[in-house]
Backbone as JSON Lines, residues from 0, in Angstrom:
{"i":0,"aa":"X","n":[19.82,48.81,33.64],"ca":[19.32,49.59,34.77],"c":[18.2,50.49,34.26]}
{"i":1,"aa":"X","n":[17.0,50.01,34.27],"ca":[15.89,50.8,33.77],"c":[15.2,51.51,34.94]}
{"i":2,"aa":"X","n":[15.26,52.81,34.92],"ca":[14.62,53.66,35.92],"c":[15.08,53.32,37.34]}
{"i":3,"aa":"X","n":[16.4,53.29,37.49],"ca":[17.02,53.02,38.78],"c":[17.89,54.19,39.23]}
{"i":4,"aa":"X","n":[18.73,54.7,38.34],"ca":[19.76,55.66,38.72],"c":[19.19,56.96,39.32]}
{"i":5,"aa":"X","n":[18.01,57.37,38.88],"ca":[17.43,58.61,39.39],"c":[17.0,58.52,40.85]}
{"i":6,"aa":"X","n":[17.09,57.33,41.41],"ca":[16.75,57.12,42.82],"c":[17.97,57.24,43.74]}
{"i":7,"aa":"X","n":[19.12,57.58,43.14],"ca":[20.37,57.64,43.91],"c":[21.08,58.97,43.76]}
{"i":8,"aa":"X","n":[21.79,59.32,44.81],"ca":[22.66,60.49,44.76],"c":[23.81,60.17,43.8]}
{"i":9,"aa":"X","n":[24.52,61.19,43.3],"ca":[25.66,60.9,42.43],"c":[26.69,59.97,43.08]}
{"i":10,"aa":"X","n":[26.96,60.15,44.35],"ca":[27.94,59.31,45.04],"c":[27.49,57.85,45.06]}
{"i":11,"aa":"X","n":[26.22,57.61,45.38],"ca":[25.71,56.25,45.4],"c":[25.57,55.67,44.0]}
{"i":12,"aa":"X","n":[25.2,56.51,43.04],"ca":[25.11,56.05,41.64],"c":[26.49,55.6,41.16]}
{"i":13,"aa":"X","n":[27.51,56.36,41.51],"ca":[28.88,55.99,41.13],"c":[29.28,54.66,41.78]}
{"i":14,"aa":"X","n":[28.9,54.47,43.02],"ca":[29.23,53.21,43.71],"c":[28.55,52.02,43.03]}
{"i":15,"aa":"X","n":[27.29,52.19,42.65],"ca":[26.55,51.11,41.98],"c":[27.17,50.81,40.62]}
{"i":16,"aa":"X","n":[27.5,51.85,39.87],"ca":[28.09,51.64,38.55],"c":[29.47,51.0,38.66]}
{"i":17,"aa":"X","n":[30.2,51.33,39.69],"ca":[31.5,50.69,39.91],"c":[31.33,49.2,40.2]}
{"i":18,"aa":"X","n":[30.33,48.86,40.98],"ca":[30.04,47.45,41.24],"c":[29.63,46.73,39.95]}
{"i":19,"aa":"X","n":[28.82,47.38,39.14],"ca":[28.43,46.8,37.85],"c":[29.65,46.58,36.97]}
{"i":20,"aa":"X","n":[30.54,47.57,36.94],"ca":[31.76,47.45,36.14],"c":[32.57,46.25,36.59]}
{"i":21,"aa":"X","n":[32.69,46.08,37.9],"ca":[33.47,44.98,38.45],"c":[32.85,43.62,38.16]}
{"i":22,"aa":"X","n":[31.55,43.56,37.99],"ca":[30.89,42.27,37.76],"c":[30.8,41.89,36.29]}
{"i":23,"aa":"X","n":[31.05,42.82,35.39],"ca":[30.98,42.53,33.96],"c":[32.29,41.97,33.43]}
{"i":24,"aa":"X","n":[32.18,41.1,32.45],"ca":[33.37,40.6,31.75],"c":[33.8,41.68,30.77]}
{"i":25,"aa":"X","n":[35.07,41.69,30.35],"ca":[35.5,42.65,29.32],"c":[34.59,42.54,28.08]}
{"i":26,"aa":"X","n":[34.16,43.67,27.6],"ca":[33.22,43.71,26.47],"c":[31.77,43.7,26.92]}
{"i":27,"aa":"X","n":[31.53,43.46,28.22],"ca":[30.17,43.47,28.74],"c":[29.61,44.89,28.73]}
{"i":28,"aa":"X","n":[28.31,44.99,28.62],"ca":[27.67,46.3,28.52],"c":[26.64,46.52,29.61]}
{"i":29,"aa":"X","n":[26.47,47.78,29.94],"ca":[25.41,48.22,30.84],"c":[24.57,49.24,30.08]}
{"i":30,"aa":"X","n":[23.26,49.13,30.24],"ca":[22.34,50.08,29.63],"c":[21.61,50.79,30.78]}
{"i":31,"aa":"X","n":[21.7,52.1,30.77],"ca":[21.02,52.9,31.78],"c":[19.88,53.66,31.09]}
{"i":32,"aa":"X","n":[18.67,53.46,31.59],"ca":[17.5,54.18,31.09],"c":[16.96,55.0,32.25]}
{"i":33,"aa":"X","n":[16.66,56.25,31.98],"ca":[16.22,57.16,33.04],"c":[15.25,58.18,32.45]}
{"i":34,"aa":"X","n":[14.41,58.79,33.29],"ca":[13.56,59.84,32.75],"c":[14.41,60.93,32.08]}
{"i":35,"aa":"X","n":[13.94,61.4,30.95],"ca":[14.67,62.37,30.15],"c":[14.46,63.78,30.71]}
{"i":36,"aa":"X","n":[15.44,64.33,31.43],"ca":[15.24,65.64,32.04],"c":[15.22,66.8,31.05]}
{"i":37,"aa":"X","n":[15.51,66.53,29.78],"ca":[15.41,67.57,28.76],"c":[13.95,67.72,28.3]}
{"i":38,"aa":"X","n":[13.16,66.65,28.48],"ca":[11.75,66.69,28.12],"c":[11.02,67.59,29.12]}
{"i":39,"aa":"X","n":[10.35,68.6,28.62],"ca":[9.72,69.58,29.49],"c":[8.61,68.98,30.35]}
{"i":40,"aa":"X","n":[7.88,67.99,29.83],"ca":[6.84,67.34,30.62],"c":[7.45,66.53,31.76]}
{"i":41,"aa":"X","n":[8.54,65.87,31.48],"ca":[9.19,65.02,32.47],"c":[9.78,65.86,33.6]}
{"i":42,"aa":"X","n":[10.55,66.87,33.25],"ca":[11.26,67.62,34.28],"c":[10.34,68.51,35.12]}
{"i":43,"aa":"X","n":[9.23,68.94,34.56],"ca":[8.34,69.82,35.32],"c":[7.31,69.07,36.15]}
{"i":44,"aa":"X","n":[7.0,67.83,35.77],"ca":[5.96,67.14,36.52],"c":[6.18,65.63,36.65]}
{"i":45,"aa":"X","n":[6.23,64.93,35.53],"ca":[6.19,63.47,35.57],"c":[7.26,62.85,36.47]}
{"i":46,"aa":"X","n":[8.49,63.32,36.37],"ca":[9.57,62.73,37.16],"c":[9.34,62.93,38.65]}
{"i":47,"aa":"X","n":[8.72,64.02,39.02],"ca":[8.57,64.35,40.44],"c":[7.31,63.76,41.05]}
{"i":48,"aa":"X","n":[6.52,63.03,40.26],"ca":[5.37,62.32,40.83],"c":[5.83,61.2,41.74]}
{"i":49,"aa":"X","n":[7.02,60.7,41.49],"ca":[7.59,59.64,42.32],"c":[8.49,60.3,43.37]}
{"i":50,"aa":"X","n":[8.04,60.33,44.63],"ca":[8.82,61.03,45.66],"c":[10.16,60.37,45.98]}
{"i":51,"aa":"X","n":[10.4,59.17,45.47],"ca":[11.69,58.54,45.73],"c":[12.76,58.95,44.72]}
{"i":52,"aa":"X","n":[12.39,59.74,43.72],"ca":[13.4,60.25,42.79],"c":[14.26,61.28,43.52]}
{"i":53,"aa":"X","n":[15.57,61.08,43.45],"ca":[16.51,61.96,44.14],"c":[16.91,63.13,43.25]}
{"i":54,"aa":"X","n":[17.19,62.82,41.97],"ca":[17.62,63.87,41.04],"c":[17.54,63.35,39.62]}
{"i":55,"aa":"X","n":[17.43,64.26,38.67],"ca":[17.49,63.84,37.27],"c":[18.94,63.63,36.84]}
{"i":56,"aa":"X","n":[19.13,62.78,35.84],"ca":[20.46,62.54,35.28],"c":[20.42,62.8,33.77]}
{"i":57,"aa":"X","n":[20.83,63.99,33.35],"ca":[20.93,64.25,31.91],"c":[21.96,63.32,31.27]}
{"i":58,"aa":"X","n":[21.88,63.18,29.97],"ca":[22.8,62.3,29.25],"c":[24.26,62.63,29.55]}
{"i":59,"aa":"X","n":[24.61,63.9,29.59],"ca":[26.0,64.26,29.88],"c":[26.44,63.78,31.26]}
{"i":60,"aa":"X","n":[25.54,63.81,32.23],"ca":[25.88,63.31,33.57],"c":[26.07,61.79,33.54]}
{"i":61,"aa":"X","n":[25.24,61.1,32.76],"ca":[25.4,59.65,32.63],"c":[26.75,59.32,32.01]}
{"i":62,"aa":"X","n":[27.14,60.09,31.0],"ca":[28.43,59.87,30.35],"c":[29.58,60.07,31.33]}
{"i":63,"aa":"X","n":[29.49,61.09,32.15],"ca":[30.54,61.37,33.14],"c":[30.62,60.22,34.14]}
{"i":64,"aa":"X","n":[29.47,59.77,34.65],"ca":[29.47,58.68,35.61],"c":[30.04,57.39,35.01]}
{"i":65,"aa":"X","n":[29.59,57.06,33.8],"ca":[30.08,55.84,33.16],"c":[31.6,55.9,32.96]}
{"i":66,"aa":"X","n":[32.07,57.01,32.47],"ca":[33.51,57.17,32.22],"c":[34.3,57.09,33.52]}
{"i":67,"aa":"X","n":[33.8,57.75,34.55],"ca":[34.46,57.75,35.85],"c":[34.56,56.35,36.43]}
{"i":68,"aa":"X","n":[33.59,55.5,36.08],"ca":[33.57,54.13,36.61],"c":[34.29,53.14,35.7]}
{"i":69,"aa":"X","n":[34.95,53.64,34.66],"ca":[35.77,52.78,33.82],"c":[35.13,52.27,32.54]}
{"i":70,"aa":"X","n":[33.92,52.71,32.25],"ca":[33.25,52.28,31.04],"c":[33.61,53.17,29.86]}
{"i":71,"aa":"X","n":[33.57,52.6,28.66],"ca":[33.59,53.38,27.43],"c":[32.13,53.65,27.08]}
{"i":72,"aa":"X","n":[31.8,54.88,26.8],"ca":[30.43,55.21,26.41],"c":[30.29,54.88,24.93]}
{"i":73,"aa":"X","n":[29.41,53.94,24.61],"ca":[29.29,53.5,23.22],"c":[28.04,54.02,22.53]}
{"i":74,"aa":"X","n":[27.05,54.46,23.31],"ca":[25.84,55.0,22.69],"c":[25.05,55.78,23.73]}
{"i":75,"aa":"X","n":[24.44,56.88,23.3],"ca":[23.53,57.65,24.14],"c":[22.39,58.14,23.25]}
{"i":76,"aa":"X","n":[21.29,58.48,23.86],"ca":[20.19,59.01,23.06],"c":[18.9,59.1,23.83]}
{"i":77,"aa":"X","n":[17.83,59.34,23.09],"ca":[16.49,59.45,23.65],"c":[15.65,58.32,23.09]}
{"i":78,"aa":"X","n":[14.88,57.7,23.94],"ca":[14.05,56.56,23.55],"c":[12.79,57.07,22.86]}
{"i":79,"aa":"X","n":[12.75,56.91,21.56],"ca":[11.61,57.41,20.78],"c":[10.36,56.57,20.97]}
{"i":80,"aa":"X","n":[10.47,55.45,21.68],"ca":[9.28,54.65,21.97],"c":[8.52,55.17,23.19]}
{"i":81,"aa":"X","n":[9.11,56.1,23.92],"ca":[8.43,56.66,25.08],"c":[7.89,58.03,24.7]}
{"i":82,"aa":"X","n":[6.59,58.12,24.66],"ca":[5.92,59.34,24.19],"c":[5.26,60.02,25.38]}
{"i":83,"aa":"X","n":[5.43,61.33,25.47],"ca":[4.77,62.08,26.53],"c":[3.26,61.88,26.44]}
{"i":84,"aa":"X","n":[2.59,62.13,27.53],"ca":[1.15,61.91,27.58],"c":[0.44,62.99,26.77]}
{"i":85,"aa":"X","n":[0.28,62.71,25.5],"ca":[-0.34,63.63,24.57],"c":[-1.7,63.04,24.21]}
{"i":86,"aa":"X","n":[-2.76,63.84,24.25],"ca":[-4.08,63.31,23.91],"c":[-4.06,62.64,22.53]}
{"i":87,"aa":"X","n":[-4.76,61.53,22.43],"ca":[-4.77,60.75,21.19],"c":[-5.14,61.61,19.98]}
{"i":88,"aa":"X","n":[-6.09,62.52,20.14],"ca":[-6.52,63.36,19.02],"c":[-5.42,64.32,18.55]}
{"i":89,"aa":"X","n":[-4.43,64.55,19.4],"ca":[-3.33,65.44,19.03],"c":[-2.22,64.71,18.29]}
{"i":90,"aa":"X","n":[-2.26,63.39,18.27],"ca":[-1.2,62.6,17.65],"c":[-1.38,62.58,16.13]}
{"i":91,"aa":"X","n":[-1.17,63.7,15.53],"ca":[-1.31,63.87,14.09],"c":[0.03,63.69,13.41]}
{"i":92,"aa":"X","n":[0.05,63.56,12.08],"ca":[1.34,63.52,11.38],"c":[2.2,64.75,11.68]}
{"i":93,"aa":"X","n":[1.56,65.9,11.83],"ca":[2.32,67.12,12.14],"c":[3.0,66.99,13.5]}
{"i":94,"aa":"X","n":[2.29,66.42,14.48],"ca":[2.89,66.25,15.81],"c":[4.07,65.28,15.74]}
{"i":95,"aa":"X","n":[3.91,64.23,14.97],"ca":[5.02,63.28,14.83],"c":[6.23,63.95,14.18]}
{"i":96,"aa":"X","n":[6.01,64.88,13.28],"ca":[7.12,65.62,12.67],"c":[7.8,66.5,13.72]}
{"i":97,"aa":"X","n":[7.0,67.15,14.56],"ca":[7.57,67.94,15.65],"c":[8.38,67.02,16.56]}
{"i":98,"aa":"X","n":[7.84,65.85,16.85],"ca":[8.56,64.89,17.68],"c":[9.88,64.47,17.06]}
{"i":99,"aa":"X","n":[9.9,64.32,15.74],"ca":[11.13,63.92,15.07],"c":[12.19,65.02,15.19]}
{"i":100,"aa":"X","n":[11.76,66.27,15.08],"ca":[12.7,67.39,15.1],"c":[13.09,67.78,16.53]}
{"i":101,"aa":"X","n":[12.11,67.88,17.39],"ca":[12.35,68.35,18.76],"c":[12.03,67.28,19.8]}
{"i":102,"aa":"X","n":[12.13,66.04,19.38],"ca":[11.68,64.93,20.21],"c":[12.22,64.91,21.61]}
{"i":103,"aa":"X","n":[13.49,65.19,21.79],"ca":[14.04,65.09,23.14],"c":[13.53,66.18,24.06]}
{"i":104,"aa":"X","n":[12.92,67.23,23.53],"ca":[12.36,68.29,24.38],"c":[10.9,68.04,24.73]}
{"i":105,"aa":"X","n":[10.14,67.44,23.82],"ca":[8.71,67.32,24.02],"c":[8.17,65.91,23.89]}
{"i":106,"aa":"X","n":[8.93,65.01,23.33],"ca":[8.37,63.75,22.86],"c":[8.9,62.54,23.63]}
{"i":107,"aa":"X","n":[10.19,62.43,23.77],"ca":[10.8,61.25,24.38],"c":[10.89,61.4,25.88]}
{"i":108,"aa":"X","n":[10.2,60.53,26.6],"ca":[10.2,60.62,28.05],"c":[11.42,59.97,28.7]}
{"i":109,"aa":"X","n":[12.12,59.13,27.96],"ca":[13.28,58.44,28.52],"c":[14.54,58.76,27.74]}
{"i":110,"aa":"X","n":[15.65,58.81,28.47],"ca":[16.98,58.95,27.87],"c":[17.76,57.69,28.23]}
{"i":111,"aa":"X","n":[18.81,57.4,27.47],"ca":[19.59,56.22,27.78],"c":[21.06,56.45,27.48]}
{"i":112,"aa":"X","n":[21.87,55.63,28.12],"ca":[23.31,55.61,27.85],"c":[23.76,54.15,27.95]}
{"i":113,"aa":"X","n":[24.67,53.78,27.06],"ca":[25.21,52.43,27.05],"c":[26.7,52.52,27.29]}
{"i":114,"aa":"X","n":[27.18,51.81,28.29],"ca":[28.6,51.75,28.6],"c":[29.13,50.35,28.37]}
{"i":115,"aa":"X","n":[30.37,50.27,27.95],"ca":[31.01,48.98,27.7],"c":[32.29,48.89,28.49]}
{"i":116,"aa":"X","n":[32.5,47.75,29.15],"ca":[33.74,47.53,29.87],"c":[34.83,47.23,28.83]}
{"i":117,"aa":"X","n":[35.92,47.99,28.85],"ca":[36.97,47.78,27.83],"c":[37.49,46.35,27.84]}
{"i":118,"aa":"X","n":[37.88,45.9,26.67],"ca":[38.43,44.54,26.51],"c":[39.88,44.53,26.92]}
């Protein structure tokens, strides 16, 4: 589910995840990718450019939803391949070091959670 969940209310997101849980075989996995609301660029502007976004889903909220729908949470994190819109000239080794240390606040535009249907 890449960039889907943020378009739904928590109630509807739970319903969709429950349907996904029901359609997976034991050991099957779901990957949820969503804009990273901890990233200051994302939460203040980028996420809200799309008027169909209903709400942000922080990693902890994704974990709660997955668990509530019967999944085991097997992995969560920030996608280091998604970089905020930083001017090319600013992409210095020093900036990459800042990204490594504080990446989820300034660097990674996407967050993810992986749930597994118990065997």
